[in-house]
C-alpha positions in Angstrom: -40.9 213.6 219.0 -37.6 214.5 217.3 -34.6 212.6 218.6 -31.8 214.7 220.1 -28.1 214.2 220.0 -26.7 213.1 223.4 -23.1 212.9 222.5 -20.9 213.4 219.5 -18.1 211.0 218.3 -15.6 211.5 215.5 -13.9 208.7 213.6 -10.8 209.2 211.5 -9.6 206.5 209.1 -6.1 207.1 207.8 -5.6 204.8 204.9 -3.1 204.4 202.1 -5.4 205.7 199.4 -7.8 208.0 201.3 -8.3 209.7 204.6 -11.9 209.8 205.7 -13.7 211.4 208.7 -17.1 210.8 210.2 -18.9 212.8 212.8 -21.7 210.6 214.4 -24.2 211.4 217.1 -25.6 209.0 219.7 -29.2 209.9 219.9 -31.5 209.8 222.9 -33.6 207.1 221.2 -30.6 204.8 220.9 -29.8 205.4 217.2 -26.4 206.3 215.9 -26.8 209.0 213.3 -24.2 210.3 210.8 -24.0 214.0 211.1 -21.2 214.7 208.6 -18.4 213.0 206.6 -15.2 214.2 204.9 -12.7 212.6 202.5 -9.4 213.5 201.0 -6.8 211.6 199.0 -4.1 210.2 201.1 -0.7 211.4 199.8 1.5 210.8 202.8 0.8 207.2 203.7 2.5 204.1 202.2 1.4 200.5 203.0 -0.4 201.8 206.0 2.6 203.6 207.5 3.0 207.4 207.7 5.7 208.4 205.1 5.1 212.2 205.1 3.9 213.7 208.3 3.2 217.2 207.0 1.3 215.9 204.0 -0.8 213.7 206.3 -1.5 216.5 208.7 -2.9 218.6 205.9 -5.0 215.8 204.5 -6.4 215.0 208.0 -7.3 218.6 208.6 -9.1 218.9 205.2 -11.1 215.7 205.8 -12.1 216.7 209.3 -13.0 220.3 208.3 -15.2 219.0 205.5 -17.1 216.8 208.0 -17.4 219.7 210.4 -18.9 221.9 207.8 -21.6 219.3 206.9 -22.3 218.5 210.6 -22.4 222.2 211.5 -20.1 221.6 214.5 -16.5 221.8 215.6 -14.8 218.8 217.1 -11.6 218.4 219.2 -11.3 214.6 219.9 -11.1 211.8 217.3 -10.9 208.0 217.4 -8.3 206.9 214.9 -7.9 203.6 213.1 -4.6 201.8 212.7 -4.1 199.3 209.8 -0.4 198.9 209.3 1.5 195.7 209.9 2.7 194.5 213.2 -0.7 193.9 214.7 -0.9 190.9 217.0 -3.7 189.5 219.1 -3.4 187.5 222.3 -5.5 186.2 225.2 -4.5 186.1 228.8 -6.5 185.3 231.9 -6.4 186.0 235.6 -8.4 184.5 238.5 -8.9 185.4 242.2 -10.3 183.7 245.2 -13.6 185.0 246.6 -14.4 182.5 249.4 -18.0 181.9 248.2 -19.3 185.4 248.8 -21.5 187.3 246.4 -19.7 189.1 243.6 -19.8 192.9 243.9 -18.7 195.5 241.5 -15.6 196.1 243.7 -14.6 192.4 243.1 -14.9 192.9 239.4 -12.9 196.2 239.4 -10.1 194.6 241.5 -9.9 191.7 239.1 -9.7 194.0 236.0 -7.1 196.1 237.6 -4.8 193.2 238.4 -5.5 191.7 235.0 -4.1 194.9 233.5 -0.9 194.5 235.5 -0.5 190.9 234.3 -0.3 191.9 230.6 3.1 191.3 229.0 3.3 193.6 225.9 6.4 191.7 224.6 8.1 194.9 223.6 5.1 196.2 221.7 2.5 198.9 222.4 -0.8 197.8 223.8 -3.7 199.1 221.6 -6.5 197.3 223.3 -6.8 195.5 226.6 -10.4 194.6 227.1 -12.3 192.1 229.3 -13.9 189.5 227.1 -15.7 186.8 229.2 -15.7 185.9 232.9 -15.3 182.5 234.5 -17.0 181.5 237.8 -15.5 178.4 239.5 -14.2 177.3 236.2 -17.5 177.9 234.2 -16.5 179.9 231.1 -18.6 182.3 229.1 -20.2 184.4 231.8 -20.8 187.9 230.5 -21.9 189.6 233.8 -20.9 187.9 237.0 -22.2 190.6 239.3 -24.6 189.3 242.0 -23.6 185.7 241.6 -21.9 183.7 244.3 -18.5 182.0 243.6 -15.4 180.6 245.2 -13.2 181.8 242.2 -13.7 184.6 239.8 -11.7 184.9 236.6 -11.6 186.9 233.4 -10.3 186.4 229.9 -8.5 189.5 228.7 -8.3 190.3 225.0 -5.1 192.2 224.1 -4.1 193.7 220.8 -0.5 194.8 220.4 1.2 196.9 217.7 4.6 198.1 216.8 5.1 201.4 218.7 6.7 203.6 216.1 4.0 203.5 213.5 1.4 204.2 216.1 3.3 207.2 217.5 3.7 208.5 213.9 -0.1 208.4 213.4 -0.7 210.1 216.7 1.8 212.7 215.9 0.2 213.4 212.5 -3.2 213.8 214.0 -2.0 216.0 216.8 -0.2 218.1 214.2 -3.7 218.7 212.7 -4.7 220.3 216.0 -6.8 217.3 217.1 -6.8 215.2 220.3 -6.4 211.5 219.9 -9.1 209.9 222.0 -8.0 206.4 221.1 -6.2 204.5 218.4 -8.2 201.4 217.3 -7.0 198.4 215.3 -8.7 198.4 211.9 -10.0 194.8 212.2 -11.8 195.7 215.4 -13.5 198.7 213.7 -14.4 196.9 210.5 -15.7 193.9 212.4 -18.0 196.2 214.4 -19.7 197.4 211.3 -19.7 194.3 209.1 -20.0 191.2 211.3 -23.1 190.1 213.1 -22.9 189.2 216.8 -23.7 185.6 215.9 -20.9 185.5 213.3 -18.4 186.8 215.9 -19.6 184.2 218.4 -19.6 181.1 216.1 -16.4 182.0 214.2 -15.8 184.0 211.1 -12.8 185.2 209.0 -12.8 188.8 207.8 -10.5 190.0 205.0 -10.0 193.7 204.7 -8.7 194.4 201.2 -7.3 197.9 201.5 -5.5 199.8 198.9 -2.0 198.7 199.9 -2.5 196.5 203.0 -4.7 193.4 203.4 -5.6 192.5 207.0 -6.9 189.0 207.8 -8.6 188.5 211.1 -10.4 185.7 212.9 -13.3 186.1 215.3 -14.7 183.5 217.7 -16.4 183.6 221.1 -17.3 187.3 220.4 -13.8 188.5 220.1 -10.8 188.8 217.7 -8.6 185.8 218.2 -6.1 185.9 215.3 -4.5 188.5 213.1 -2.2 188.7 210.1 -1.2 191.4 207.6 -0.2 191.1 203.9 1.7 194.0 202.3 -0.4 194.4 199.2 -3.9 195.3 198.2 -6.3 196.7 195.6 -3.9 199.4 194.4 -1.5 196.7 193.2 -4.3 195.6 190.8 -4.5 199.2 189.6 -0.8 199.4 189.1 -0.8 196.2 187.0 -3.5 197.7 184.8 -1.6 200.9 184.4 1.7 199.2 183.5 0.1 196.7 181.1 -1.8 199.3 179.1 0.3 202.4 179.4 -2.1 204.3 181.6 -1.8 206.8 184.4 -3.0 205.4 187.8 -6.1 207.6 187.8 -7.1 206.2 184.4 -6.3 202.6 185.4 -8.4 203.0 188.6 -11.4 204.3 186.6 -11.2 201.5 184.1 -10.9 198.9 186.9 -14.0 200.3 188.6 -16.2 200.6 185.5 -15.1 197.6 183.5 -13.1 195.4 185.8 -14.3 192.1 187.2 -13.0 189.1 189.1 -15.1 186.7 187.0 -15.3 186.1 183.3 -18.2 185.8 180.9 -18.5 184.8 177.2 -19.0 188.4 176.1 -15.6 189.5 177.4 -13.8 188.9 174.1 -16.4 191.1 172.3 -16.7 194.0 174.7 -14.2 196.7 173.7 -12.8 199.4 176.0 -11.5 202.6 174.5 -8.4 203.9 176.3 -6.9 207.4 176.3 -3.3 206.2 176.5 -0.1 208.1 176.7 2.2 205.2 176.0 0.4 202.1 174.8 1.6 199.0 176.7 2.5 195.7 175.1 -1.0 194.2 175.6 -3.0 197.2 174.2 -4.5 196.9 170.8 -4.1 199.4 168.0 -5.5 202.9 168.6 -5.8 202.4 172.3 -8.5 199.7 172.4 -8.5 196.6 174.5 -11.1 193.9 175.1 -12.7 193.3 178.5 -11.1 189.9 178.4 -7.6 191.5 178.3 -8.4 193.7 181.3 -9.8 190.8 183.3 -6.8 188.7 182.5 -4.5 191.3 184.1 -6.8 191.6 187.1 -7.0 187.8 187.6 -3.2 187.4 187.5 -2.9 189.6 190.5 -6.0 188.2 192.3 -4.7 184.6 191.9 -1.6 185.6 193.8 -3.4 187.7 196.4 -6.2 185.2 197.2 -3.7 182.4 197.2 -1.8 184.2 199.9 -5.0 184.9 201.8 -5.9 181.2 201.7 -2.5 180.2 203.0 -2.7 182.8 205.8 -6.1 181.6 206.8 -4.8 178.0 207.1 -1.8 179.3 209.1 -4.2 181.0 211.5 -6.2 177.8 211.9 -9.2 178.6 209.8 -9.5 175.2 208.3 -12.1 172.5 208.2 -15.3 171.7 206.4 -16.7 173.8 203.6 -19.3 176.3 204.8 -17.4 178.5 207.1 -17.9 182.2 206.5 -15.4 184.6 205.1 -16.4 188.3 204.9 -14.6 190.6 202.4 -14.5 194.3 203.1 -12.3 197.3 202.2 -12.0 199.0 198.9 -10.8 195.8 197.1 -14.1 194.2 198.0 -15.9 196.5 195.6 -14.5 194.8 192.5 -17.3 193.1 190.6 -17.6 189.4 191.1 -15.0 189.3 193.9 -17.2 187.3 196.3 -17.9 184.5 193.7 -14.2 184.4 192.7 -13.0 184.2 196.3 -15.6 181.6 197.2 -14.4 179.3 194.4 -10.7 180.0 195.2 -11.0 179.5 199.0 -13.6 176.8 199.1 -15.6 178.7 201.8 -18.8 180.7 201.9 -17.8 184.3 201.0 -19.9 187.5 201.3 -19.0 191.2 200.9 -19.4 193.1 204.2 -21.0 196.5 204.1 -21.5 198.7 207.2 -24.7 198.5 209.1 -26.0 200.1 212.3 -25.8 203.8 211.3 -28.7 206.0 210.2 -28.3 208.8 207.7 -25.2 207.1 206.2 -24.6 208.7 202.8 -24.8 206.3 199.9 -21.3 207.2 198.8 -20.0 205.9 202.2 -22.2 202.8 202.4 -19.9 200.4 200.6 -17.2 198.0 201.9 -14.5 200.7 201.3 -16.0 202.6 204.2 -16.6 199.7 206.6 -13.6 200.7 208.7 -14.7 204.3 209.1 -18.3 203.4 209.9 -17.2 200.7 212.3 -14.9 203.0 214.0 -17.7 205.4 214.7 -19.9 202.6 216.1 -17.1 201.3 218.2 -16.5 204.8 219.6 -20.2 205.2 220.5 -20.0 202.0 222.5 -17.3 203.5 224.7 -15.8 200.1 225.5 -14.0 199.3 228.7 -10.2 199.5 228.4 -8.1 198.1 231.2 -5.3 200.6 230.4 -7.3 203.5 231.8 -8.3 201.9 235.1 -6.7 203.2 238.3 -3.9 201.0 239.5 -4.6 198.7 242.5 -2.9 195.5 243.8 -4.5 192.2 244.4 -3.2 188.7 244.4 -4.3 186.7 241.4 -3.4 183.6 239.4 -2.4 184.1 235.8 -3.0 181.6 233.1 -1.1 181.2 229.8 -2.8 182.0 226.5 -2.9 178.4 225.5 -5.2 177.6 228.5 -7.4 180.5 227.6 -7.7 179.4 224.0 -8.6 175.9 225.0 -11.4 177.2 227.3 -12.5 179.5 224.5 -12.7 176.7 222.0 -14.8 174.6 224.4 -17.1 177.6 225.0 -18.0 177.9 221.4 -18.6 174.2 221.0 -15.8 173.5 218.5 -17.4 175.8 215.8 -14.1 177.4 215.1 
């Protein structure tokens, strides 16, 4: 029997180098199938921020229309990713007295409603406000408390905040392309959905999204995102270094990086010669526009040494320290550089793997690499239709609120010190 589409979801990833769209269908057999994809170069986004609204509107419209043609359908609503700086993650918790009676859905709904009212956005915009784990009489890590008896019921709420203006600019650009914004999703949440296993998110893992102009570093533990940081550079900076060193246009430098570049060296690098079609030969280029692969890798490594050094310092600042063996997952377009996992593993002193999207059927080969992890994860996240406290109806109930430090301590105990 042929599976049928129950509901359609559209993901829109607005990046600094490309804008991509994916139309996915939730099938009646439980699969999530890709129905159509679209891609356009991003000409109005700088370092994750909208710099040219009109240009971005056109690029969004073109990418979505391409996906619509392939899928054979028209869409109105999109789930949009947000990867610019200013993202912060925090945990808060609320608890209410039940008097020992059995927990009903109304009790859970009241707790979530009052939990929403307890969130302090600290002058920022709330992107996500989602219940993570429940507590019953102080017992942490309960996923579904309904039907149990308890004197006290609590919930840990995972909140992601963002600077308001960049979010509004993205929303304005998408609406200018005649699309409705269903939700704006933090890029680490989306990429983590596609690249990280449930066990990794439970035990503790670091994910590094190496985008074109922004690198997002996020920590997951206890099944949720618990730490975030953003670095204002990415894989495009490597391309620019190649272009300036050898007198190339950016498009030429990008092609050479993809075909010949590597993060690791080999004995043959001094003998492998790359022919360049140069306009203005740079100081490191050999006569007649020829360089060795060793020269190319030297330029790449100079930038990588700085970037991965900053990533390592950021991971330490976020608390990702301890014994060798903890997992780091690289994703984003920068993770497609040859040898990047081996290089990062040596530089960081941790186990490193490249994260590629999983969980989608009929995913085109061209969109199956780490550069499209955010797009694929956004579609998977949309299909899950996660609970968000921001859209619950308002209701009042007396609760006790706990600070984020208390929540973190309980979280650390719940995951047995693995993080």
